[in-house]
All heavy atoms as an XYZ file, in Angstrom:
825
protein
N     110.428    -64.103     87.669
C     109.124    -63.674     88.038
C     108.545    -62.649     87.071
O     109.263    -61.667     86.842
C     109.176    -63.187     89.447
C     107.885    -62.794     89.962
S     107.496    -63.923     91.229
C     105.849    -63.433     91.698
N     107.380    -62.925     86.651
C     106.770    -62.090     85.696
C     105.700    -61.292     86.417
O     105.120    -61.708     87.506
C     106.153    -62.854     84.495
C     107.220    -63.633     83.817
C     107.369    -65.073     84.040
C     108.088    -63.109     83.050
C     108.255    -65.837     83.566
C     109.136    -63.863     82.434
C     109.093    -65.229     82.670
N     105.281    -60.148     85.885
C     104.298    -59.313     86.480
C     103.111    -59.080     85.532
O     103.291    -59.054     84.325
C     104.848    -57.927     86.765
C     106.090    -57.909     87.798
C     106.686    -56.561     87.953
N     107.093    -56.117     86.664
C     107.568    -54.900     86.379
N     107.557    -54.032     87.270
N     107.930    -54.600     85.171
N     101.917    -58.972     86.114
C     100.730    -58.587     85.314
C     101.164    -57.327     84.489
O     101.603    -56.417     85.025
C      99.599    -58.376     86.272
C     100.028    -59.261     87.495
C     101.507    -59.110     87.607
N     100.731    -57.406     83.231
C     100.993    -56.153     82.347
C     102.325    -56.262     81.545
O     102.504    -55.495     80.632
N     103.081    -57.403     81.794
C     104.270    -57.545     81.053
C     103.795    -58.080     79.602
O     103.051    -59.088     79.604
C     105.189    -58.562     81.686
C     106.079    -58.042     82.817
O     106.046    -56.752     83.027
O     106.623    -58.804     83.559
N     104.360    -57.589     78.580
C     104.230    -58.122     77.285
C     105.418    -58.956     77.000
O     106.587    -58.499     77.131
C     103.980    -57.055     76.173
C     103.965    -57.630     74.788
C     102.754    -56.215     76.387
N     105.316    -60.264     76.593
C     106.236    -61.125     76.544
C     106.344    -61.817     75.059
O     105.420    -61.725     74.292
C     106.094    -62.337     77.588
C     104.718    -63.003     77.308
C     106.259    -61.760     78.948
C     104.504    -64.326     78.057
N     107.384    -62.441     74.917
C     107.564    -63.362     73.730
C     107.600    -64.745     74.240
O     108.419    -65.042     75.109
C     108.885    -63.029     72.933
C     108.999    -63.746     71.611
C     107.848    -63.496     70.633
C     110.417    -63.589     71.019
N     106.606    -65.521     73.815
C     106.472    -66.898     74.384
C     106.275    -67.927     73.323
O     105.805    -67.682     72.118
C     105.301    -66.923     75.396
N     106.613    -69.169     73.645
C     106.208    -70.274     72.760
C     104.876    -70.683     73.052
O     104.542    -70.980     74.252
C     107.134    -71.473     73.121
C     108.638    -71.223     72.628
C     109.487    -72.334     72.992
C     111.044    -72.040     72.772
N     111.881    -73.049     73.322
N     104.052    -70.625     72.021
C     102.617    -70.927     72.247
C     102.145    -72.048     71.326
O     102.530    -72.120     70.158
C     101.770    -69.672     71.927
C     100.282    -69.905     71.921
C     102.167    -68.445     72.728
N     101.457    -73.125     71.971
C     100.916    -74.146     71.066
C      99.584    -73.907     70.678
O      98.695    -73.620     71.529
C     101.015    -75.467     72.012
C     100.550    -76.627     71.096
C     100.690    -77.938     71.793
O     101.125    -78.078     72.935
N     100.413    -79.007     71.170
N      99.294    -73.985     69.376
C      97.968    -73.777     68.925
C      97.214    -75.079     68.931
O      97.654    -76.134     68.578
C      98.007    -73.213     67.410
C      98.583    -71.896     67.374
C      99.913    -71.521     67.368
C      97.688    -70.780     67.395
C     100.385    -70.202     67.356
C      98.106    -69.457     67.280
C      99.473    -69.218     67.357
O      99.853    -67.951     67.351
N      95.960    -74.997     69.444
C      95.088    -76.153     69.606
C      94.619    -76.776     68.274
O      94.391    -77.938     68.197
C      93.898    -75.905     70.446
O      93.201    -74.773     69.877
C      94.349    -75.522     71.861
N      94.505    -75.989     67.328
C      93.953    -76.486     65.873
C      94.981    -77.117     65.117
O      94.717    -77.926     64.309
C      93.179    -75.375     65.218
C      94.068    -74.167     64.887
O      95.265    -73.980     65.543
O      93.706    -73.337     64.094
N      96.218    -76.763     65.314
C      97.296    -77.346     64.408
C      98.350    -78.026     65.256
O      99.223    -78.783     64.845
C      97.975    -76.314     63.675
O      98.685    -75.427     64.393
C      97.025    -75.603     62.715
N      98.424    -77.821     66.559
C      99.403    -78.403     67.513
C     100.815    -77.920     67.183
O     101.790    -78.363     67.698
C      99.355    -79.810     67.544
C      98.027    -80.322     67.985
C      97.046    -80.968     67.112
C      97.681    -80.289     69.388
C      95.957    -81.476     67.563
C      96.430    -80.713     69.895
C      95.556    -81.332     68.906
N     100.876    -76.788     66.356
C     102.195    -76.205     66.221
C     102.570    -75.272     67.315
O     101.688    -74.775     68.067
C     102.034    -75.264     64.952
C     102.033    -75.916     63.562
C     101.996    -74.869     62.558
O     103.053    -74.458     62.107
O     100.976    -74.498     62.021
N     103.854    -75.159     67.543
C     104.407    -74.275     68.554
C     105.095    -73.219     67.830
O     105.918    -73.420     66.956
C     105.364    -74.973     69.519
C     104.558    -76.073     70.251
C     106.037    -74.055     70.470
C     105.428    -76.972     71.254
N     104.628    -71.951     68.162
C     105.178    -70.794     67.515
C     105.600    -69.710     68.544
O     104.980    -69.704     69.589
C     104.273    -70.129     66.569
C     103.959    -71.027     65.297
C     102.951    -70.321     64.403
C     102.603    -71.208     63.216
N     101.680    -70.425     62.257
N     106.558    -68.879     68.242
C     106.884    -67.795     69.096
C     105.814    -66.629     68.805
O     105.772    -66.266     67.647
C     108.258    -67.319     68.937
C     109.339    -68.183     69.460
C     110.754    -67.692     69.197
C     111.788    -68.813     69.445
N     113.054    -68.166     69.277
N     105.280    -66.156     69.866
C     104.208    -65.067     69.660
C     104.272    -64.209     70.814
O     104.578    -64.516     72.029
C     102.871    -65.746     69.596
C     102.594    -66.529     68.399
C     102.421    -65.593     67.179
N     102.091    -66.285     65.939
C     102.972    -66.537     65.024
N     104.147    -66.162     65.010
N     102.572    -67.098     63.830
N     103.847    -62.907     70.642
C     103.769    -61.990     71.752
C     102.456    -62.299     72.535
O     101.439    -62.742     71.928
C     103.664    -60.558     71.046
C     103.156    -60.920     69.735
C     103.634    -62.294     69.315
N     102.482    -61.991     73.824
C     101.359    -62.189     74.597
C     101.449    -61.240     75.818
O     102.493    -60.797     76.193
C     101.229    -63.685     75.168
N     100.284    -61.114     76.520
C     100.189    -60.217     77.650
C      99.980    -61.050     78.883
O      99.136    -61.891     78.878
C      99.090    -59.172     77.499
C      98.738    -58.456     78.768
C      99.918    -57.450     79.085
C      97.359    -57.659     78.672
N     100.847    -60.867     79.878
C     100.690    -61.556     81.118
C      99.555    -60.976     81.953
O      99.537    -59.750     82.223
C     101.920    -61.642     81.985
C     103.056    -62.428     81.271
C     101.641    -62.182     83.348
C     104.336    -62.523     81.916
N      98.542    -61.877     82.184
C      97.418    -61.446     83.091
C      97.798    -61.694     84.557
O      97.519    -60.841     85.452
C      96.142    -62.193     82.689
C      95.667    -61.869     81.218
C      94.451    -62.738     80.865
C      95.401    -60.320     81.037
N      98.257    -62.865     84.788
C      98.787    -63.239     86.141
C      99.698    -64.509     86.057
O      99.520    -65.271     85.123
C      97.753    -63.316     87.267
C      96.721    -64.492     87.065
C      97.056    -65.681     87.675
C      95.580    -64.337     86.306
C      96.087    -66.759     87.545
C      94.742    -65.370     86.172
C      94.896    -66.553     86.859
N     100.383    -64.658     87.140
C     101.329    -65.901     87.241
C     101.024    -66.519     88.587
O     100.863    -65.883     89.616
C     102.724    -65.462     87.184
C     103.719    -66.636     87.363
C     105.244    -66.198     87.325
O     105.412    -64.974     87.604
O     106.005    -67.130     87.237
N     100.922    -67.873     88.592
C     100.719    -68.606     89.821
C     101.339    -70.019     89.628
O     101.034    -70.701     88.744
C      99.257    -68.666     90.135
C      98.878    -69.100     91.470
C      97.415    -68.792     91.781
O      96.644    -69.631     91.244
O      97.009    -67.888     92.375
N     102.113    -70.457     90.670
C     102.563    -71.805     90.700
C     103.374    -72.124     89.379
O     103.123    -73.197     88.798
C     101.568    -72.832     90.976
C     100.785    -72.523     92.232
C      99.525    -72.296     92.195
C     101.459    -72.597     93.520
C      98.787    -71.984     93.442
C     100.786    -72.333     94.670
C      99.365    -72.097     94.578
O      98.796    -71.820     95.808
N     104.175    -71.318     88.949
C     105.020    -71.462     87.701
C     104.186    -71.680     86.363
O     104.680    -71.978     85.311
C     105.828    -72.669     87.802
O     106.728    -72.587     88.950
N     102.916    -71.243     86.467
C     102.042    -71.115     85.320
C     101.749    -69.678     85.042
O     101.627    -68.926     86.039
C     100.633    -71.877     85.535
C     100.970    -73.431     85.586
O     101.626    -73.988     84.726
N     100.399    -74.073     86.645
N     101.654    -69.350     83.798
C     101.345    -67.949     83.438
C     100.130    -67.910     82.567
O     100.058    -68.528     81.570
C     102.579    -67.403     82.656
C     102.444    -65.902     82.307
C     103.930    -67.642     83.363
N      99.169    -67.133     83.035
C      97.909    -66.876     82.286
C      98.089    -65.736     81.329
O      98.491    -64.654     81.919
C      96.732    -66.717     83.224
C      95.432    -66.546     82.409
C      96.596    -68.031     84.096
N      97.890    -65.886     80.019
C      98.259    -64.873     79.110
C      97.082    -64.593     78.171
O      96.195    -65.475     77.918
C      99.507    -65.143     78.285
C      99.317    -66.584     77.524
C     100.695    -65.304     79.287
C     100.455    -66.915     76.580
N      97.001    -63.490     77.548
C      96.168    -63.078     76.469
C      96.935    -62.986     75.204
O      98.055    -62.250     75.282
C      95.393    -61.819     76.808
N      96.620    -63.560     74.100
C      97.420    -63.430     72.975
C      97.268    -62.006     72.312
O      96.356    -61.248     72.600
N      98.278    -61.742     71.507
C      98.458    -60.414     70.810
C      98.583    -60.693     69.337
O      99.305    -61.656     69.000
C      99.588    -59.629     71.342
C      99.380    -59.231     72.791
C      99.845    -58.420     70.473
C     100.597    -58.502     73.410
N      97.811    -60.003     68.537
C      97.936    -60.250     67.087
C      98.241    -58.884     66.357
O      97.828    -57.816     66.815
C      96.561    -60.791     66.628
O      96.696    -61.022     65.039
C      95.383    -59.956     66.835
N      98.808    -59.030     65.176
C      99.007    -57.820     64.388
C      97.883    -57.504     63.475
O      97.850    -56.561     62.835
C     100.298    -57.868     63.620
O     100.275    -59.058     62.704
N      96.937    -58.480     63.433
C      95.662    -58.320     62.649
C      94.773    -57.371     63.421
O      93.943    -57.786     64.217
C      94.976    -59.659     62.460
C      93.770    -59.589     61.575
O      93.239    -58.411     61.341
N      93.244    -60.722     61.228
N      94.907    -56.112     63.053
C      94.207    -54.946     63.730
C      92.578    -55.025     63.475
O      91.918    -54.352     64.126
C      94.717    -53.652     63.476
C      96.098    -53.557     63.992
C      96.767    -52.250     64.016
N      96.953    -51.803     62.647
C      96.794    -50.581     62.107
N      96.480    -49.617     62.990
N      96.932    -50.312     60.852
N      92.187    -55.813     62.576
C      90.739    -55.952     62.343
C      90.098    -56.816     63.428
O      88.829    -56.906     63.405
C      90.385    -56.439     60.893
O      90.900    -57.841     60.810
N      90.885    -57.583     64.259
C      90.219    -58.388     65.238
C      89.708    -57.502     66.448
O      90.309    -56.514     66.675
C      91.287    -59.422     65.575
C      91.705    -60.385     64.521
S      92.530    -61.733     65.143
C      91.248    -62.874     65.683
N      88.784    -58.082     67.137
C      88.360    -57.499     68.338
C      89.337    -57.605     69.456
O      90.060    -58.584     69.599
C      87.012    -58.036     68.744
C      85.878    -57.771     67.909
O      85.868    -56.688     67.248
N      84.844    -58.591     67.880
N      89.493    -56.488     70.244
C      90.338    -56.585     71.439
C      90.739    -55.085     71.677
O      90.207    -54.095     71.241
N      91.890    -55.032     72.474
C      92.360    -53.700     72.932
C      93.557    -53.312     72.103
O      94.493    -54.135     71.981
C      92.804    -53.799     74.395
C      91.473    -54.088     75.278
C      93.479    -52.474     74.959
C      91.753    -54.380     76.626
N      93.617    -52.125     71.552
C      94.679    -51.709     70.635
C      95.964    -51.626     71.459
O      95.911    -51.081     72.534
C      94.360    -50.441     69.910
O      94.200    -49.437     70.792
N      96.945    -52.012     70.885
C      98.371    -51.865     71.472
C      99.151    -51.149     70.380
O      99.312    -51.647     69.276
C      98.888    -53.190     71.799
C     100.058    -53.193     72.686
C      99.930    -52.602     74.035
C     100.465    -54.787     72.912
N      99.694    -49.968     70.677
C     100.367    -49.252     69.632
C     101.920    -49.174     69.937
O     102.377    -49.531     70.888
C      99.880    -47.771     69.672
O     100.138    -47.181     70.815
C      98.314    -47.743     69.452
N     102.533    -48.614     68.865
C     103.990    -48.231     68.902
C     104.205    -47.393     70.171
O     105.173    -47.576     70.954
C     104.533    -47.631     67.713
C     105.935    -47.222     67.923
C     104.386    -48.717     66.535
N     103.386    -46.421     70.407
C     103.438    -45.585     71.513
C     103.425    -46.290     72.885
O     104.141    -45.920     73.822
C     102.321    -44.431     71.361
C     102.440    -43.354     72.569
C     101.398    -42.350     72.349
C     101.476    -41.396     73.439
N     100.393    -40.317     73.402
N     102.668    -47.324     72.842
C     102.545    -48.246     74.105
C     103.837    -49.014     74.365
O     104.088    -49.561     75.490
C     101.399    -49.195     74.011
C     100.021    -48.447     73.924
O      99.840    -47.482     74.776
O      99.177    -48.895     73.206
N     104.580    -49.191     73.218
C     105.826    -49.977     73.406
C     105.952    -51.129     72.410
O     106.963    -51.860     72.283
N     104.893    -51.403     71.686
C     104.839    -52.495     70.658
C     105.827    -52.112     69.420
O     106.030    -50.974     69.095
C     103.452    -52.693     70.139
N     106.265    -53.224     68.822
C     107.006    -52.990     67.645
C     106.181    -52.402     66.453
O     106.757    -51.550     65.656
C     107.681    -54.324     67.183
C     108.705    -54.801     68.256
C     108.348    -54.187     65.762
C     109.286    -56.148     67.971
N     104.982    -52.896     66.395
C     104.033    -52.213     65.476
C     102.644    -52.316     66.043
O     102.445    -53.049     67.036
C     104.029    -53.009     64.128
C     103.669    -54.463     64.139
C     103.834    -55.014     62.741
C     103.582    -56.550     62.703
N     103.561    -57.095     61.295
N     101.727    -51.562     65.515
C     100.390    -51.590     66.060
C      99.703    -52.901     66.010
O      99.920    -53.618     64.971
C      99.511    -50.518     65.339
C      99.956    -49.101     65.541
O     100.781    -48.904     66.509
O      99.409    -48.150     64.821
N      99.063    -53.348     67.123
C      98.473    -54.654     67.150
C      97.292    -54.709     68.130
O      96.842    -53.536     68.459
C      99.542    -55.695     67.619
S     100.485    -55.244     69.052
N      96.816    -55.874     68.502
C      95.591    -55.990     69.295
C      95.750    -57.017     70.281
O      96.294    -58.131     70.000
C      94.306    -56.288     68.383
C      93.080    -56.601     69.188
C      94.107    -55.234     67.401
N      95.418    -56.702     71.548
C      95.299    -57.726     72.635
C      94.057    -58.380     72.640
O      93.046    -57.743     72.566
C      95.554    -57.143     74.034
C      96.871    -56.307     74.101
C      95.393    -58.191     75.154
C      96.911    -55.382     75.345
N      94.023    -59.687     72.331
C      92.851    -60.509     72.161
C      92.364    -61.114     73.470
O      92.865    -62.111     74.051
C      93.068    -61.519     71.119
C      93.466    -61.126     69.778
C      93.606    -62.273     68.775
C      94.392    -63.365     69.231
N      94.605    -64.492     68.265
N      91.295    -60.458     74.042
C      90.890    -60.963     75.337
C      89.972    -62.281     75.181
O      89.586    -62.843     76.085
C      90.091    -59.910     76.046
C      90.937    -58.730     76.491
C      90.044    -57.629     77.233
C      92.005    -59.176     77.357
N      89.629    -62.647     73.981
C      89.077    -63.877     73.644
C      89.965    -64.972     73.466
O      89.593    -66.172     73.081
C      88.032    -63.790     72.447
C      88.757    -63.524     71.220
O      89.923    -63.000     71.182
N      88.160    -63.896     70.094
N      91.267    -64.807     73.614
C      92.316    -65.828     73.275
C      93.157    -65.857     74.580
O      94.336    -65.323     74.654
C      93.064    -65.402     72.106
C      93.957    -66.440     71.602
C      93.442    -67.691     71.096
C      95.382    -66.320     71.522
C      94.303    -68.741     70.661
C      96.162    -67.302     71.016
C      95.629    -68.517     70.540
O      96.477    -69.476     70.159
N      92.688    -66.489     75.610
C      93.331    -66.519     76.992
C      93.809    -68.017     77.211
O      92.911    -68.822     77.082
C      92.400    -65.919     78.041
C      92.219    -64.433     77.763
C      93.131    -66.122     79.359
C      91.311    -63.756     78.781
N      94.896    -68.254     77.630
C      95.361    -69.488     77.950
C      96.459    -69.574     78.989
O      97.008    -68.482     79.304
C      95.771    -70.317     76.803
C      96.654    -69.613     75.812
C      97.958    -69.907     75.718
C      96.167    -68.707     74.890
C      98.862    -69.243     74.952
C      96.954    -67.965     74.065
C      98.357    -68.330     74.056
N      96.790    -70.820     79.388
C      97.897    -70.863     80.440
C      99.146    -71.647     79.769
O      98.904    -72.519     79.005
C      97.390    -71.822     81.644
O      96.196    -71.092     82.184
C      98.400    -71.940     82.696
N     100.181    -71.085     80.060
C     101.486    -71.689     79.585
C     102.453    -71.845     80.849
O     102.182    -71.245     81.881
C     102.182    -70.893     78.520
C     102.576    -69.479     79.090
C     101.323    -70.796     77.363
C     103.502    -68.631     78.117
N     103.407    -72.717     80.713
C     104.454    -72.823     81.745
C     105.286    -71.605     81.621
O     105.617    -71.081     80.529
C     105.295    -74.049     81.452
O     106.399    -74.021     82.161
N     105.821    -71.230     82.802
C     106.809    -70.017     82.756
C     108.096    -70.332     81.891
O     108.597    -69.445     81.401
C     107.214    -69.619     84.184
C     107.979    -70.575     84.880
C     108.319    -70.251     86.310
O     107.962    -69.224     86.745
O     109.013    -70.959     87.040
N     108.330    -71.634     81.688
C     109.531    -72.098     80.874
C     109.224    -71.753     79.413
O     110.263    -71.724     78.751
C     109.742    -73.543     81.082
C     110.242    -73.844     82.517
C     110.468    -75.290     82.690
C     110.874    -75.543     84.154
N     110.927    -76.958     84.529
N     107.999    -71.570     78.949
C     107.663    -71.170     77.574
C     107.931    -69.760     77.300
O     107.915    -69.295     76.072
C     106.177    -71.526     77.318
C     105.927    -73.065     77.528
S     106.849    -74.144     76.429
C     105.804    -74.031     74.970
N     108.181    -68.914     78.333
C     108.392    -67.435     78.142
C     109.907    -67.291     77.736
O     110.751    -67.633     78.448
C     108.062    -66.648     79.448
C     108.431    -65.221     79.209
C     106.601    -66.917     79.866
N     110.072    -66.580     76.549
C     111.454    -66.387     76.091
C     111.979    -65.117     76.778
O     113.149    -65.076     77.115
C     111.399    -66.200     74.613
C     111.003    -67.542     73.814
C     112.074    -68.002     73.058
O     112.912    -67.433     72.552
O     112.053    -69.343     72.818
N     111.194    -63.984     76.786
C     111.585    -62.766     77.297
C     110.540    -61.788     77.435
O     109.500    -61.906     76.800
C     112.791    -62.110     76.397
C     112.318    -61.672     75.053
C     113.468    -61.067     74.232
C     113.054    -60.739     72.884
N     114.227    -60.136     72.124
N     110.745    -60.800     78.254
C     109.804    -59.728     78.452
C     110.124    -58.624     77.444
O     111.363    -58.276     77.325
C     109.929    -59.158     79.891
C     108.941    -57.897     80.014
C     109.543    -60.228     80.955
N     109.150    -58.195     76.725
C     109.395    -57.130     75.652
C     109.250    -55.768     76.227
O     110.099    -54.917     75.971
C     108.476    -57.400     74.524
C     108.577    -58.720     73.817
C     107.515    -58.935     72.722
C     109.979    -58.864     73.123
N     108.256    -55.513     76.912
C     107.971    -54.293     77.602
C     106.683    -54.391     78.619
O     106.177    -55.521     78.692
C     107.582    -53.135     76.612
C     106.401    -53.371     75.818
C     105.214    -52.721     76.212
C     106.438    -54.119     74.626
C     104.110    -53.019     75.386
C     105.315    -54.244     73.922
C     104.201    -53.604     74.313
N     106.539    -53.463     79.347
C     105.411    -53.469     80.319
C     104.297    -52.369     80.026
O     104.753    -51.235     79.737
C     105.906    -53.221     81.793
O     106.939    -54.282     82.080
C     104.787    -53.273     82.838
N     103.127    -52.782     80.059
C     102.001    -51.703     79.777
C     102.040    -50.742     80.771
O     102.423    -50.866     82.036
C     100.688    -52.501     79.786
C     100.339    -53.515     78.694
C      98.906    -53.997     78.988
C     100.576    -52.978     77.294
N     101.533    -49.546     80.377
C     101.419    -48.439     81.352
C     100.284    -48.847     82.317
O      99.393    -49.629     81.936
C     100.963    -47.172     80.552
O      99.720    -47.186     79.963
N     100.170    -48.107     83.363
C      99.057    -48.342     84.391
C      97.650    -48.170     83.744
O      96.787    -48.965     83.883
C      99.222    -47.560     85.555
C      98.050    -47.793     86.546
C      98.184    -46.879     87.803
C      97.026    -46.992     88.856
N      95.859    -47.553     88.462
N      97.514    -47.184     82.834
C      96.279    -46.793     82.110
C      95.888    -47.919     81.205
O      94.673    -48.330     81.145
C      96.435    -45.482     81.410
C      96.525    -44.268     82.327
C      98.052    -44.089     82.784
O      98.982    -44.658     82.240
O      98.201    -43.437     83.822
N      96.835    -48.404     80.425
C      96.478    -49.488     79.535
C      96.185    -50.770     80.209
O      95.247    -51.534     79.842
C      97.713    -49.766     78.494
C      97.439    -50.657     77.400
C      96.320    -50.271     76.434
C      96.767    -49.295     75.517
N      95.870    -49.145     74.331
N      96.946    -51.065     81.315
C      96.616    -52.209     82.019
C      95.253    -52.190     82.742
O      94.535    -53.164     82.739
C      97.783    -52.466     83.205
C      97.702    -53.810     83.856
C      98.986    -54.128     84.584
C      99.171    -53.120     85.735
N     100.284    -53.540     86.631
N      94.888    -51.019     83.212
C      93.609    -50.837     83.793
C      92.467    -51.144     82.794
O      91.415    -51.695     83.028
C      93.381    -49.387     84.426
C      94.200    -49.255     85.660
O      94.693    -50.193     86.279
O      94.391    -48.015     86.110
N      92.723    -50.538     81.538
C      91.748    -50.842     80.436
C      91.588    -52.326     80.195
O      90.491    -52.855     79.917
C      92.266    -50.015     79.132
O      91.417    -50.254     78.129
N      92.678    -53.091     80.104
C      92.595    -54.547     79.874
C      91.850    -55.216     81.061
O      90.848    -55.970     80.673
C      94.135    -55.108     79.885
C      94.002    -56.611     79.889
C      94.803    -54.677     78.632
N      92.169    -54.919     82.215
C      91.445    -55.555     83.322
C      89.923    -55.152     83.487
O      89.106    -56.017     83.765
C      92.158    -55.396     84.680
C      93.430    -56.297     84.729
C      94.628    -55.647     84.539
C      93.326    -57.660     84.752
C      95.758    -56.491     84.481
C      94.327    -58.498     84.820
C      95.648    -57.864     84.715
O      96.759    -58.689     84.597
N      89.725    -53.924     83.035
C      88.203    -53.463     83.112
C      87.400    -54.167     81.979
O      86.324    -54.621     82.283
C      88.178    -51.963     82.864
C      86.944    -51.369     82.909
C      86.907    -49.818     82.728
C      85.462    -49.192     82.740
N      85.493    -47.772     82.574
N      88.043    -54.320     80.758
C      87.374    -54.992     79.698
C      87.162    -56.476     80.023
O      86.153    -57.122     79.694
C      88.031    -54.689     78.339
C      87.671    -53.336     77.890
C      88.137    -53.199     76.406
O      87.890    -54.078     75.570
N      88.604    -51.990     76.113
N      88.219    -57.062     80.602
C      88.229    -58.460     80.877
C      87.132    -58.717     82.002
O      86.247    -59.623     81.887
C      89.563    -58.967     81.347
C      89.688    -60.428     81.701
C      89.362    -61.294     80.467
C      91.114    -60.729     82.177
N      87.087    -57.866     82.969
C      86.122    -57.993     83.984
C      84.695    -57.917     83.517
O      83.753    -58.651     83.805
C      86.392    -56.979     85.087
O      85.350    -56.974     86.090
N      84.535    -56.912     82.492
C      83.255    -56.748     81.924
C      82.764    -58.075     81.180
O      81.622    -58.428     81.196
C      83.262    -55.493     80.998
O      82.100    -55.337     80.316
N      83.744    -58.603     80.426
C      83.438    -59.850     79.732
C      82.943    -60.919     80.622
O      82.041    -61.791     80.324
C      84.584    -60.230     78.854
C      84.751    -59.508     77.592
C      85.950    -59.995     76.824
C      86.146    -59.318     75.532
N      85.050    -59.463     74.527
N      83.644    -61.075     81.787
C      83.371    -62.135     82.718
C      82.013    -61.895     83.342
O      81.319    -62.752     83.650
C      84.482    -62.214     83.696
C      85.766    -62.843     83.202
C      86.996    -62.640     84.222
C      85.635    -64.153     82.655
N      81.724    -60.641     83.702
C      80.470    -60.167     84.242
C      79.348    -60.579     83.423
O      78.246    -61.103     83.877
C      80.390    -58.635     84.533
C      81.168    -58.309     85.776
O      81.534    -59.178     86.527
O      81.428    -57.089     85.920
N      79.386    -60.516     82.039
C      78.328    -60.951     81.224
C      78.041    -62.412     81.226
O      76.927    -62.883     81.009
C      78.556    -60.503     79.715
O      79.717    -61.164     79.232
C      78.692    -59.003     79.620
N      79.078    -63.258     81.643
C      78.979    -64.651     81.690
C      78.193    -65.048     82.897
O      77.413    -65.934     83.064
C      80.222    -65.422     81.706
C      81.047    -65.278     80.441
C      82.542    -65.894     80.616
C      80.448    -65.812     79.289
N      78.335    -64.263     84.024
C      77.590    -64.461     85.331
C      76.163    -63.974     85.250
O      75.336    -64.658     85.868
C      78.471    -63.762     86.505
C      79.819    -64.369     86.576
C      77.715    -63.982     87.738
C      80.875    -63.727     87.399
N      75.897    -62.935     84.561
C      74.612    -62.418     84.574
C      73.489    -63.242     83.939
O      73.689    -63.985     83.064
C      74.554    -61.019     83.937
O      75.474    -60.169     84.524
């Protein structure tokens, strides 16, 4: 069982190339053996929420809230670390804000 705020290593299939690669991702929620995740990139010039070594990352990176998708829980290799409550609150606040602009 995974928890929201867990940073995981998962097998992710890219839609543009159909390649499957191991990548870090943030669990947003899990339901019925499916895990909704946000991608994480080491390209810090991309928009998103910064994730630092201090937060638990191996190197500074970015949580990409524009790169959200669902994977099977079987695609999760392992949990790397869990975000602090403050960082998790920041993720959900920004995600909620993005969704609110779609409704308005």
